[in-house]
Steps between C-alpha positions, in 0.01 A plus 500: 500500500625616160819621668575156644431331166729746324781439754454123469510520116812717516672247724413210270620682191823609664570151629446348159733751342772438755477123444505526119830369363666559175507194278843332480528161341841394637318272749360299209836469323653398834304174492741380233743230623841479341696175459874525479634297209855453379585604143772263387572696184593816686597327831264725697181485704178642372155540646206341318160646589207286614208736462207475739148479363444856624795626293396301190153650526654850468697431186404742218293710747572844633699513823631784710842497663633767737873500563838633402702522183824306521631570154409464130559195288704585196665270248698701249268756354184306580320622808314215669347668801543587861603270787239569765522384861259456783774623725717818493831347390700707251722213383338157492218305656729236643726752671239542774399136538187520283415256232403498132135531596569862610609639161325559170596619155297807401466565128469876500596768252824650640422841353160520671637595845813548699554314822709538814641196673368468854163657423185284509307454175200310383443321165202329360518266200416159365676218683701251298675201659842404381533127550819424313708796379791548746587835340175659619337535841221265608226771507467741213252789484421582135329816380590651834391843612591707804242447774437789737445391856 
C-alpha cells in the first residue's frame, strides 16, 4: 500500500514539475494596441500605444522578460540601456514582421555583464510605460537585473 502511494505521489510531483513554466510577461505587454498616426512635423508615421487595463495594472511593478538583446541604446556618451526583443532578431524588431509590442528598453548597468547576440537572456525590473516620447521605446524596465531561468 505504501509503495502505491509513493509511486502516485512521485507521478504527481513529476507532472507538476514538468508543467511548471518560467514566468515571461511578454504576453501581458502584447495586449497593447498601437495606432498609426502621421507626424506632420517630420512627415513620418508613428505608433501611439493604447495600453490595455492589464498593462496599466503592471506599471511600476516588477515584470520578467525573456528574450534576446538586439543592441544597446547610446546617445553620445550617455548610455540609455539595452534594446531587448521577444524574438531573436539581431538587427531590428520590424525586420522580421514583429511590432513595437515585442521590444523593451532595459535600463541595465553596461559594466555589470557582457552579452552575446543570439543568446537568450532574462531581465526583471520595474515596468514603466512610455506614452509620448518617440525617442524611447514603449516599454522600459528600470532598475533591471539579470534573471536566471
